[in-house]
N, C-alpha and C positions, 0 to 999 in steps of 0.2 A: 941334214947330214946323216948318211947311213951309218948305222951302228953294226957291230958284229951280230950275226943271227943268234937268236935266243929263243928257246921254247918256253912259252908262257901258258899256264893253264888258267882258264876262266873259272869263275865260281860255279858255272853250270857243268863243268867237267870237260869242256872242249879245249884241246891243245892247239895253239897256233905258233908258228915261227915268225918272230917279229924282227924287223930291222929299223923300225921307226919308234917314236916315243909313245904313241897311243894309236889304237885302232878299234873298230867295232868288232865284237865277236860275231861270227857268222851264224852261230846257233841261237843265241839269246838276244843279240842286238845291244848289249851293254858294252861300255868301254873297257878295254883291257890295257894295261900300261906296261911299258918296258921295265921300269923301276919305280921305287917309291917316290923319288924326286919328281917324276912326271905326274904321278898321282896327286901329290901335294900341290903342284903348280896348277893342275886342272881344277882342283877343289877351290883354291884361292881365287882363281880367275872367275869361276862360276859364282862364288860368293860376291865378288865385287860387281859382277854383271847384275845380279839380282838386287843388290843394294842400290846401284845407280838407277835401275828401273823403278824401284820403290820410291826413291827420292824424287825422280821425275814425275811420277804419278801424284805424289804428295804436293809438289809444287804446282802442278796443273790444277789440282783440286782446290788448293788455296786461292789461286788467282780466279778460278771460277766463282768461288764463294764471295770473294772480296769485290769483284768487278760486276757480277751479274746478279747474284742472289741478294746481297745487302742493299743495293739501290732499289730493288723491287719492294722492299718492306722498310720504308723510312720510319724513324722513331719520332 
């Protein structure tokens, strides 16, 4: 849903007029946000994505060790 136009300045100094919650800065390529709520939402979603990826890799590693490595070296 479009929002009222707002001038937002990136950390690199470039100013953009925004009508959406987030977009990439044309100068430096980093995200700029319409407001702090959008910034927090992006940070939380990024954290959950990384956490799910780490959990998935841990699970795959566990199954690899239990199903392949352990039977190769019986006690």
